[in-house]
C-alpha positions in Angstrom: 0.0 0.0 0.0 2.8 2.4 0.9 4.6 1.7 -2.4 1.4 2.3 -4.4 1.1 5.7 -2.6 4.7 6.5 -3.3 4.3 5.6 -7.0 1.1 7.7 -7.2 3.0 10.6 -5.7 5.9 10.2 -8.2 3.4 10.0 -11.0 1.7 13.2 -9.9 5.1 15.0 -9.5 6.0 13.9 -13.0 2.7 15.2 -14.3 3.2 18.5 -12.5 6.7 18.8 -14.0 5.5 18.0 -17.5 2.6 20.5 -17.1 5.0 23.2 -15.7 7.4 22.6 -18.6 4.6 22.9 -21.1 3.5 26.1 -19.5 7.0 27.5 -19.5 7.4 26.6 -23.1 4.1 28.2 -24.0 5.1 31.4 -22.2 8.5 31.4 -23.8 7.0 31.0 -27.3 4.6 33.9 -26.5 7.4 36.1 -25.3 9.7 35.3 -28.2 6.9 35.9 -30.7 6.3 39.3 -29.1 10.0 40.2 -29.3 10.2 38.9 -32.9 7.3 41.2 -33.9 8.8 44.1 -32.1 12.2 43.5 -33.6 10.7 43.2 -37.1 8.8 46.4 -36.7 11.8 48.3 -35.4 14.1 46.9 -38.1 11.7 47.9 -40.9 11.2 51.3 -39.3 14.9 52.0 -39.1 15.2 51.0 -42.8 12.3 53.2 -43.7 13.6 56.2 -41.9 17.0 55.8 -43.6 15.1 56.5 -46.9 12.6 59.0 -45.6 12.8 61.9 -43.1 11.0 61.3 -39.8 9.9 64.9 -39.8 8.3 64.5 -43.3 6.6 61.3 -42.1 5.0 63.2 -39.3 4.1 66.4 -41.2 3.8 65.3 -44.8 0.3 65.8 -46.3 0.4 63.1 -48.9 0.0 59.4 -48.3 0.6 57.6 -51.5 2.4 54.3 -51.0 3.5 52.8 -54.3 6.5 51.5 -56.2 7.3 54.8 -58.0 7.2 58.2 -56.5 5.8 56.9 -53.2 5.1 59.5 -50.5 4.5 58.7 -46.8 3.2 61.7 -45.1 1.2 60.5 -42.1 -0.7 63.8 -41.4 -3.8 62.7 -43.4 -3.9 59.5 -41.4 -3.6 61.3 -38.1 -6.3 63.8 -39.2 -8.6 60.9 -40.4 -8.1 59.1 -37.1 -9.0 62.2 -35.2 -12.2 62.9 -37.2 -13.3 59.2 -36.9 -12.7 59.4 -33.1 -14.7 62.6 -32.7 -17.6 61.1 -34.7 -17.4 57.9 -32.6 -17.5 59.8 -29.4 -20.4 61.9 -30.6 -22.3 58.7 -31.2 -21.2 56.7 -28.2 -21.2 59.1 -25.3 -24.8 60.2 -25.4 -26.1 56.7 -26.1 -23.7 55.0 -23.6 -24.4 57.5 -20.8 -28.1 57.4 -21.5 -28.3 53.7 -21.3 -26.2 53.7 -18.1 -28.4 56.3 -16.5 -31.6 54.4 -17.6 -30.4 51.1 -16.4 -29.1 52.3 -13.0 -31.9 54.8 -12.2 -35.1 53.9 -14.1 -35.1 50.3 -15.2 -36.6 47.6 -13.1 -34.2 45.1 -11.7 -35.7 42.4 -14.0 -35.2 44.6 -17.1 -31.7 45.6 -15.9 -30.8 41.9 -15.5 -32.0 41.4 -19.1 -30.3 44.4 -20.7 -26.9 44.3 -19.0 -25.9 40.9 -20.5 -27.0 42.1 -23.9 -24.7 45.1 -23.7 -21.9 42.9 -22.5 -22.5 40.5 -25.5 -22.2 43.5 -27.8 -18.7 44.2 -26.3 -17.6 40.7 -27.3 -18.4 41.0 -31.0 -15.2 40.9 -33.0 -14.1 44.1 -34.7 -14.1 42.3 -38.1 -17.9 41.8 -37.7 -18.4 45.5 -37.0 -16.3 46.3 -40.1 -18.4 44.0 -42.2 -21.5 45.6 -40.8 -20.1 49.0 -41.7 -19.3 48.0 -45.3 -22.6 46.2 -46.0 -25.1 48.3 -44.1 -23.8 51.6 -42.7 -21.7 52.9 -45.6 -24.5 52.4 -48.2 -27.0 54.1 -45.8 -24.7 57.1 -45.4 -24.3 57.4 -49.1 -28.1 57.3 -49.6 -28.8 59.7 -46.8 -26.2 62.1 -48.2 -27.6 61.9 -51.7 -31.1 62.6 -50.3 -29.8 65.8 -48.8 -27.9 66.7 -52.0 -24.6 65.9 -50.5 -21.8 63.8 -51.8 -20.5 60.8 -49.8 -18.5 57.8 -50.7 -18.6 54.2 -49.3 -15.3 54.7 -47.5 -16.3 57.9 -45.6 -15.2 58.8 -42.2 -18.8 59.2 -41.2 -19.6 55.5 -41.7 -16.4 54.5 -39.9 -17.1 56.9 -37.0 -20.7 55.7 -36.6 -19.7 52.0 -36.5 -16.8 52.7 -34.1 -19.2 54.6 -31.9 -21.6 51.7 -31.9 -18.7 49.4 -31.1 -17.7 51.5 -28.0 -21.2 52.0 -26.6 -21.0 48.9 -24.4 -17.7 50.1 -22.9 -19.0 53.6 -22.1 -22.3 52.2 -20.8 -20.6 49.7 -18.6 -18.0 52.1 -17.2 -20.7 54.8 -16.6 -23.0 52.2 -14.9 -20.1 51.2 -12.6 -19.5 54.9 -11.7 -23.2 55.7 -11.2 
């Protein structure tokens, strides 16, 4: 009986060592992959900035990557990101705050228990799905509404991107606001 307990203990110790080794290997692979990505980005950035001025990259007004006569001014990208962010916040803050105030102050506990998980599920939707939703639904709608008002809009407008990004962050704003309230 004592020998079977000792063999059971040795088997468990061996299993624990194997599991610990597997976890260390997984962590090492993760860390090495991260450093590999970082090194690759830094190496390519150094090579890029040998050919192009860092100042021009930050302040240049033309982004036209290509084989011949390529230009890499990132100012339009920064400006576009800023515009999309402002649109997203204009969409998400009122809706997110409104839903948080409603759920914490006015909704019955039963309704709150029903709505809160739905908002949390929205937070778990992958970004790719939101992008597909933007391309298939929101962008054509923006073009049609703009045409109705006599305005010109394209399918890759900042308005469509900002609206979808705003929809995407509504659960975050609502949840954080609800926690604060």
